[in-house]
N, C-alpha and C positions, 0 to 999 in steps of 0.2 A: 504494500499499500503506500502509495505515494505520500510524504510528510508535507503535510501544510505549513510553510513558513508563516511567519507573522506578517509581513510584508504581504504574502498571498489571501491571507484572511483578510487584510486591511481591503485590500483591493476588493475582494469578493463582496465585503460588507458597503462599499461605497457603489461597485455595481448594482447591487441590491437597493439601495438608496433611491440612485437616480433612475431603475426601472420603476420602482414604485412610483417614485415621482412623475414620470413619465404617464403610467397609468391612469394616477389622479387626475393629472392636466386632460388625458386623452379623454376620460369620463366625463370630466368637468366641459371640454370642448362638444363633446358630444350632446350633453345636457342644454348647452348655450343654442347648439346648432338647430335642436329638436324644438327649441321653445317656440310658442307653448304647443304641448303635446297631452294637457288635461286641464278641466276647466280652471277658473281664474276666481278668486274671490275678493271682493271689494269689500272692506270693512269701514262701515259707517258710526261713528262714535256716539250716534246721538238716536232718539227714538224715530220710528218711522213717520212719515208725514211732514217732516220738516225741511227747510231748503236745503242743507247737506243732503238729506236721502233722495228728495225729490231731483237733486242734480246728479247724484250717482244712478241712481235708475235710468235717469234721460242719455246718460252718456255709456252705460255698459251697454246697452241694445246696440248703439253704431260700435261700439268697442269691440262686440263679440263678432260682428262681420267683418272687420278688418284685423281680428287678430285670427279668425276661423276655429274659434272654440266658444265654450261657454263662459258667460262673462256672469256671475251672480252677487247680488249686494246680502250682506249680512250686516244688520242692525246689531252694535254692542254697546248700548247705552251705558251711564252710570259713572259719577264722580264726576261730572262735566267734561265728560271726555276721556278722561282718565283712562278706564277701563279698554276701550278698543283701543285707544293709540297704544297703551303698552302690549296688547294682544300681538299688533302688527310688529312691534317692535322687537319683541322677543322670538316671533315667527322664523321657519324655515328661509333663509335669504337666496330664493329660488323663483322670487319672481309670480308666484301663483298666492301670496297674498299681497293685496295692496291695500293702502290706507287712505279714503277721502278725509282730509285734515283741513281744518281751519286756523286763523289766526291765532287761536288761544294756545297751540302748540309753542309758540315764540312768547307768549305771553307768562303761562304758568311757570315755568322755571324762576321767574322772578315772584311770583304770589305764594308759591307752595315750596316748605322747606322741604319735604321727602317725597318726592315724586318717584313711583317704581320703576321707572324708565329715565333716559337722557336723550336730549332730543338729538346729540348725535348717532344714535343707535336707528334713525331714520333715515333714509335717503331722499331727497327731493327728486321728482320725476318729471312733472310738467305741472303748471300753475294754470289753471281751467278758468279762473274768474275773480274780478274785483269787485269788493263791496263798499258801501260807507254809511257811516251811520248820519243821519239827518237830525239837525236839531230844530226843535218845533216848542212853540210856546202857545199858550191860551190866548184864542181869538179876543177875548175879551181883556187881556190885558192892554194898558194903553201905550204899547209900543209898537213899532214897525220894522226896527232896525235891530241887528246885535249890540251896537253901541248904544241904543236907547234903553236895550233890557238891559245891560250891564249897568246902565247909570241908575235905573229904576230899580234894582234890585239892592245895590249900596244904599239907596235912600230908604231902604225897608230892609234892614238886618233882621235874619230869623224867621222871616214872614212867607218866603218861596222855598220851593223844592225841585228838584228834578227827579225825574224815573229812569232806570236803566232796565235791561233785558235781564238781568244776574249781579249777582256777587262777583267780582272778578274777570266778569267781560270785558269788550271792548269798551263797551258803552259806560261802564263804571269808571274806568281808568280814562274815558275821554271826560267823564263829569268831573272828576278830582283834578285832573289836568286845568281845567276850564276855571275850577274855582281858585285855585293855584295862581295862575298866572293871569288873572283879573282881580284877585284880593276879592272875592264875594263869597256871602254866606247863603249856600243852598244846601237843604238837608236832602241826601240821598235815600230814595226809595226803590229798593230792588225786585222786581218781580220775576215770575218764573217764566222765562222766556218773552220773545218779543208779542206773542199773540195777546197776552193779560196785559201788557204795557199799552200797547194801543187802544185797547180796550179803556183803561183808567184815562189815557189822554183822550179820547173820544167824548167819556161821560163826563168830562170836566173836572177829574180826581185828581190831577196831576197840574203843576203850575208850568213845567217845561220837563222836556224829555231828550235823549239821544235815543233813537229809534232804526233799526237795522231797514236799510230801504227795501228790501225785499219784503218785509212786515207793512211798511208804510205805504208802498206805491199803490193798493188800491184805493185809498183813501185821499190821496194828493189834492182832491177837487172838494175834500170835505171842508166846511165852513167853521169847524170846531177848534181848527189851529191854524197857527204861521207858522212857516218855514223860514228861518233866520240865518242857516248856514247848513254846510255838509264838511266833512271829514275827508281826507283824501287828499292826491296830489293834486284832480282837475275837477271843474266841473261837471254835474250829473247830465246826461241827454237828456233827461226826464225832467230836471229841474234847473232850464237853463241860466234862470236868474238868481240863484240861489249861491252866493258866495262860498269860496271855502276859506275854512279856518285863516290860513296862511295868507289868503288875498286880505283878510282884515286885519292881519298883523300879529296873530297869535302861531307862535311856531310850537311843532310837535305834534301835529294831527296830519302829517303829509300822508303816514303810513296808512293805505287801504286795508280795509278788511279783505282776506281771499278764501278760494277753497283752492285745494291743489292735491295733486298725488304723490303718496310716499312708498317706498318699499323698505324692509330691512337693510341696514347701512352696508353688510356684506355682501350684497346682491351682485351677480357679475355686472360689470360694466356694458358687455355686448345685451345683456338681460335690458337692463336701464334703458339702454339707447333704443331699444328696438320698441320697448313699449312706450317710451316717450315720444318717439316719431310717430307711432299709431294715433296717439291720444292726441298729438297736435294736429294730425290728418282730420279727425273726429271732429275738432273743434272748428274746422274750417267749413262743416256743412252748415248751410243757410240756417238750417231748421234749428240745428243747435244753438246759432247764433243768435236766430231771431227769439228762440224762446228766453234763452237769458237775458237778453236786452227786456223784454216784456217781463221779466222779475224783478227789472231794475239794476242787473248787474252789468259789468262790461268784460265781455269774453275775451280770453286770453288766448292760452295755448301756447306755452314758449318750452324751450329746452331745458333739459335736466340742470345744465350750466346756469342758464339764466336765473332759472327758479332757485337754485344753491345760493345765490347771491343776493337775491330777493331776503331769503329766510334768515343769512347770516346779518344782514342791514337792519332786516327788520327786530330781528333778537337784540340787537344792541340799541335800537330806537326804544323797546318797550320798557329795556333795561332800566335806561335814563327817565322814561315815566315813572316807573315805580319807585323809582329812588326819589323824585323830586315829590311825586303825591304821599310818599310813606305806606302804601298799600301792602297789607300781607293778608293771605286767609288763613294761615296758621300760625 
């Protein structure tokens, strides 16, 4: 029997490692090349019937046609979206579990001390739509502009309130930031979602409110409130006369709310790119574009790299807002 020298043994071990590495690479490549070869699940971290759910189901049908496979939606609500977000962050990084996330992903890290996942565990795929909050006041208030409202509130400290669609939401952050910037006293009244908040505004229960555009759009012709401004980087097509906060000299309101797709961070880049490309193609479909516009949203459909840049910038922006306002949810 031929004696195996140390050098020979080391060589054999190296060859085995190289062989195993090549096999794993080949398997990974095969998996990527065949993607998708089974159904894809889109996780919506909120209950059925809301804006995020509507968008997910709308896009899933077109995306299934583009990918040639079944694309189904699973609602995993709870803990302000944390349960659904975590489920995708910890899922197998194979491109078959996708999250339709919202702006709360870049707000939560600054508001909650012990999130069960880190945003770095999620990889941006494509941003599909931009949203804005609309600032409205009761129609019987003796004001017609933002400047007049601020002056009126300053003259009547402790008398007025603002509503939000929940603690720790964009509307809550916007409200507290609005108070800090202008040095005014407004009591925060949180509601469990935009629906109840809109009802409260229409009934005259609230003095003012930051309301998501998708919720207020059906009521824009109401005589129960006046629109004094919108958040985001530009004016809304549905409200061309409403100035942005930036136009009114208030910084920190430029970041739009958004909806966008994410996959687990370790998902292979070729899979992410393919998925992103198909989503971008879906977003160019007139019926998708028109329906999102009817909802008061701005359709997007950008690349994974472009979306990653936005997520990074918005994460930093909301960190500043949380620090300035002192908001913490735990």
